[in-house]
N, C-alpha and C positions, 0 to 999 in steps of 0.2 A: 663446212663448218670449222667455225673458229675455236681455237684450243689455245688456253696456258701453255708459258713454257713449260712445265714439268706434263702436260698432258700430249705434246706434241714430241719429247725427246720419248716418253713411252710408249706412243702409236707410232712411230718409226721405228722402235726395237722390235715392234711385232710386226710392221708390214714390209719392213725393207731391210734390206744388208748392211747393217751398221752396227755398228757394237762401241759398249761403252770404255773407254783407258781405262790405267789404275788409278787415275786423280777423278773419274769421272766425266769427262769430256767427250763427247759424241764425236766419233772415228767413221768416214764416209767417204767413199773413192768415186770420183767423176769420170772413171770408164776412161772412153776415147780420149776425151778432149778434158785436160789437164789445166789449161787457161782458156783465154778467151778465145775464137774463133772469127776475128774479123772477115775475112774473105764470105764470113756467111752471114752478115749483117747490111740491113738496107734499108732504107729511108724513102718512104714516098712523095714522087716528086709533084707535089701539088704544085700549080701553077704560080697560086700565090705567095709560098713561100720558094720557090724556086732560086732567085736569086740573093737569096740566105743564108743558102748553105752554101758550104766550101767542097763541093762535090769530090772526089779523088778515091782513092785506096781506100782512106777511113770511113768516106761516106758515099757510102753506091746509092746511085738511085734504083728505084724500082717503080713501075709502072702504079700511079695508085690503084687502080682496078685489082690489082694482084696482090699488093700489102693491103686492102680488104678483104679478098679469098682467102691467104693463109688465117690473116685474126680470125675471118671465121671460123675455117674449119677445125683451130687450134681452140676457140670458145665453145664452140657445138662440140668436140671430143672431151675437153675438163667437162663438162655440164655433164658425161651419161659416165664418168668416173666418181670412185670415192673423193669426193673435192675437200680440199684444205684452204681456210681466207686466212687472207690477213687485213686489216685497214690501218692506214698506217698516215702519216703526213711527211712531203718534201716541200718544207720552206711554205711556199702559199698556195702549194697544190697538197689536196689531200690524194691517198694512192689505195689503192686497191690491187691486192699479188689474188687468185686463184689460180691453184696448183694440185698438183694428186700426188704430192709427193709429199708429205711431214717432215722432212728431215728440213730443205727449202724452205718451205714456210717458217722453221724455226729460224732459218740463217733472213727472214727478213726480218720476222720480228726481232735480231739481235741487230738487225743492219740498217732499220728506218726507227725515225721518231711516231712516237704514238700523242702526239699535243702539235700543235702548230706553233709553240712557244709564244715569245713577248720579243721576235724581230719589229712584229707591226710592218709586215708585209702586207702589199695588197692582195685580197683572196683569190686565186686563179680555180679554172675547174677542176676538175678531175682526172687523175692520171690511172689510166689500167688494163694492170696486166694479164697476162694469161700463158699459161705454165706448162707443158706438156713435155718436159725433157728424156722421157723415157721413148718417146714415139715419134719416127722421122717422117717428113715430109712423105714422102712415098707413102708412108704407111696412112697417111689422113688423107692422100688422093690428090697431094700436092704437087705440080705438074715442073719440079726445076730437077738440077741438077748435084744440089748438094744435100748431103748426109743429114744438116740441120741448119735451121732458122731462126736468124732473129731478125725479126722486122719495127719497123718506129714508122708512127705517123703521128707526126706532129703536130696536123690540125686537128684531126681527131683525138688525140692526146691516149693512142693506144698502140700497147707492144704488147706480139704473140713472140712466145720460145719455141722453139722443139727440138729434142734429136741431140741437145747436150746436158747434160747431168752438172757443167760445171755452175757453182752457184754465184761465180760472180758476174756472169751474163745477166742476173737478175737487176745486182746493184747498178750495175758501169749501165745497162739501157736505159733506166730509170734516172739515173744521173743527167747522164747525154742530153737527155728530153729537157730537164731541167735547163741545164744550161743552154740550151737551143733559145730558152722561150727568156730567161730573166735577163740578157742584156736590154732587151725591149722594154722592161719595167724597168730600167734604171742600177741595176743591181747586176756587179760582178761576181761569175761565180771562179772559184779557183780550186784547179787541183792542186790541191798542198794541203799541208797539215799546220796548224797553229796552236799555239801556247801565250801566257799570262802570267800577270801575279793575279794570286789568289784571290786579288778586289775586282782585277778586271783590269788595270792598268797594262801600260808597256806590251803591251801586248804586239807578238811576233810570226808571220806567214812562212812557211818553208814549202818552198815548189822545189819537186826533184822525180824522178820516174824514179821503176824499180829497181830497186837494189842500192839506194844511194844513201840511204839511211831517215830519209822522209818520217815512218814512224819512230823510231830507235830516238833520235835525236827529239823529238816535240812529247815522248814522253820522260819529262823531266821531275824528280821528287821535289826539286825546289819551286817549278811553277806549278800552273794547272793547266791539264790539257782543253783546248777548246776542243780539239778535232783533229782525224792524222789521215782525213783523203780529199773530204769535201768541205769546203767553206766558202761562203756569200762576205760580200765587203758590202753594204747596203750605206746611207749617208746614217746610220746610226752609229753605225761600227763592225765588226767581223761575230760571226755567229756558225755553230757548227749546222749541215743538212741533214748529218749523221747522228743515227741513235747508238751508234756501236762503232767497233774495227775491224779492217778485214786485213790481219798483217800477217808478212812474209815468214813463215817459220824457219826454214831451211836455216842449220847453224843455231837456233833458237838456245838461250842457255840461264838457266838463273844466276846465275855471278853476273854475267855483263848486261841479263835485262831482266830484270828481277818483276817491271812492273807486270809488263808482258808476259813474263813466262806464268807468273800468279793468275792471269785475268784468264789466261785462254787453259789451265788444267781447273774450270772448275766446272762442275754441273750444268749444263745449259749451252758451255762454249762448245762451238765446231771444229773439230781441228780435219780437212779434206786431202788426202792421199798421203800421209804419214807412214813409215811403215812403224808396226807394231809388233811388241814380238808379243804371239799370242801366248804363250804360256802365263806370261805376267799382266800382260795389256801396257807394258811401259814403250813410251815412242823415243825411238832412235830420233832426231830433228839433224841427226847428219845425215842421215842416208836418206841419199836422193834418186835410189833407184825407179821409181812412180814417175818420180819429178822433180828438179828444183826450187818449181814453184808448187810445195805447199803451202799453207794456208789454214788459219784462224784465224775466226766468226766471230765474238764474243761485243757486250753489249755494254755500252761506258760505265754503268756503274758497278761493273768488273776490276774496276780500276780505283786508284785509293786516292789520285789526283787529278779529279775533274774540272772545268771550270759549271758554276751553276747553267746548267744546259739552257735553261729557262731567262737569262739574262744576256745583255749584247756585251762581247766587249769591247774596249775602245777602239779607236783605228791603229792600224800598225803602226810602232814606232822604225820599225825595222822589218826586210824584206830580203830572206834567204836564197838563193837560186843554188840547190846542191846539186856535186855533181859527180863520177866517180871516175875521175880521169885514169885511162891506164895507158895513156902516152907519154907522163912524166912530164906535160910540158904546160899544166896549169900547176898555181902555188897550192898552198896548202888556204890559203885566203885571199881573197882579195875587194876592197871596194869599187863600186861604179860609178859613174856618170847617171844620169835618166837617162841621157842617149845609147852611151852600154847597156844596162837593163834592158833597154825595149830589143835591143839585139839580140842580148843571153836569152830573154825571153822566149823570143819567136824560134831563135835557135833552138834551146832544150833540150841542150846536149848532156849524154853521158857516154857509157863504152861499153863495149861487150868482151868480157876476156873468153880463156879456151875455155871449156867447161860446163860453161853457162847455156850454150846452145849448138845443135850438132853443124858442126862443117866450121866452127870458128876456132881457130889454131894460134890467130896473130888477134894484139889487139884491134877491135873496130868500132870506130864511133858511129853513132847512134840518136839521130837527130827525130825527137817530138815535139813540133808546135807547141807552146807553152803549157811546158812537160806532161801534156796530156793530150795530143791531137785526137786520138781518135774519141775522145768522151768532148770536148770542143767544135761544134760542127757550123760553127759559123768561120768568117776567116778569119784568119790569125792576127792581124793590123785592129779587128775590133775589138777583140780583146785587150790586147797590146796597149792601144788608145787609152782605153776604160781603165786601165787598170796605171799608167804616167800620171792623165789625170787625179786619178786619187790619192795617187803620191803624194802629187807635187802639192794637194790640196790639205790632206794628212801631215806633210814634212817629211813622211817614211824616209830611212836612208836604206839604199841598194848593197847587198853584200853576193861574192859568187863561195862556196865552201865547198872545197874537193874534199870528199873522201875516199881517193878514188889513192893510187901512188905518188910515190914522191921518186928521186935520185933516179932516173931513167928510165920509170915507168913501171909496168906489168912484167917481170919475169927476170928483172934487174933489180930494184927497189923495193922497201918495204911499204906496205901498203900505211896511211896514215893512219894511227890507233887511236879506238873509238874516243878514248881521253882527251887525245889534242883534240878532236872534233869538237867534243864537249866543252873544251875550255874555248875553244875560238869563239866560238857560239853565244857563251855564255858571254865574251868580251862584246862581241856586237851588240849583245841584249839589252848590257849594262852601262852601254857608250865608251869603257874603259880603252877599247880599239882604236877608235876615230882619234885617239891622242899618241899611238904609235906613228913612229916613225914611216916612209914608205919610199919606196923604188915604182919605176915604171914598169911594168911589162912590154918587151923588146919588141912584141906584135899586137898584142891585145890593147895595149897601151892603158889599162886599169892601173890604178894602184894597191904596190904588195905592202903590206906590215910585215917587216923586217923584225919585231918583237910583238912576244905578249906575256902576261902576267903567267905561267906558272907551265909552259908552253917551251921544251929545249928548242934554240933558236935554230936546231938540225933540219925540222922539219919547216922553219919558213923562208928558208934560203931559196930565190928564186930560179924557178927551173930555167935551165939552157942546152943548148945543141941541137942536134939533129929532132928530136924527138916535138919538142917546138915548129920546125917546119912543116913537119907531116901531119898535126893536128890541124896547119893555119890551114894547109891544101882542102883537108879534109870540111871546114869551116864552109872555105871559096868557093866549094862546089856544091854547099849548100841550097839547092833549087827553091826552096820557101824564101829564103833571107831574097835569096835572088832576086824573086818575082816579086820582093816588096821592095826592093832597091835598098837593103840595109846594108850598112857597111859596117868594121871594128873599127 
């Protein structure tokens, strides 16, 4: 059945273990999996695409016959249950979801576009998703060890998901498929956020891993949000592939992030794995008892400052790589040469700190190629070359913006305030930071501005000491950039 947003909320409340918060948002828990399960995701290794996939931990191969069996068994199971359908678009591709879950179908309604838009992309064939989140592979008669499976068939453009209730698997499996297909069409897919001026000019792309501020910094009341996660760059400019946002909610506050707070606290929004007071229905966004990875899904129309989804924004004038450095080795901001940009794009660096992952007691370097390795299934340099070529043509500048820790790193110095990061980003976007005096970083070689209007110079002091050396060793040991023959 195909239902409206209100009907899906009502259906979920009647048939599933969900509830409404005091603001009207739908509260859902995802059980065993509170995030993606990359070890459970497989790609059909068809001979005709085998050389085009960067096989490894992020892209595990599976025999096409087994993938077909999984898809058929999940599809057959879904067809026998109370089924909810969603039809929408993913850029050039039409998309259909068949799910046994009303609230997951509401998630798809929030996240995917319901029209093709005006990006003038060539029409592609349909992507189809079969979704059985409450049933394990074994219950479906699939002979595998995994308790959950996500399988993708790039050739037949079909996806099957079973055994995991984490809604992000729907979104990310669909975009992974699109990110494989787009480069062959001359389109650069980017795991990034983007915003622009209200008229579509002066657009800016922000790459960044989870926790670096990609969603927060792109939601600027003075600019129009293009999208916060899945952006494409065509010959006409950049546009959003999504119809909504999937924001991290941990430590969300109305004061610091009013746009996101307002959007996620509306009827029709979904809040995953947040802790709710059973008496009042009030959400405690600081509580990570269930998971640090609390999430909120809402459609773009819940935001007050968004760029017209039916229009294409200008090609970017600035491209920003966000990182939350915990070593105290990177400056607050730095300007990158095109060669340095390729290195940092392929590296995709951020850091984990104590409390974000079990067993992490000291800052830990994390590298995710293209700032989204699990979702970019082709070789990293294929995406990097496309980015470099398009930026050279558009004249876009490259910047590194550090939202992590200054003055010695995590546990020793303070984290860069959001107000500082916002001021630096604004100076990048209005080109005033181009006029700042710079010094060269002693290891990475990029240019470090030492002044910015509205920012105390204490935040702009270039880092020095042992922390720089520690991070340098982490970068030099990164096998992806070594394999690509890149150096900083």
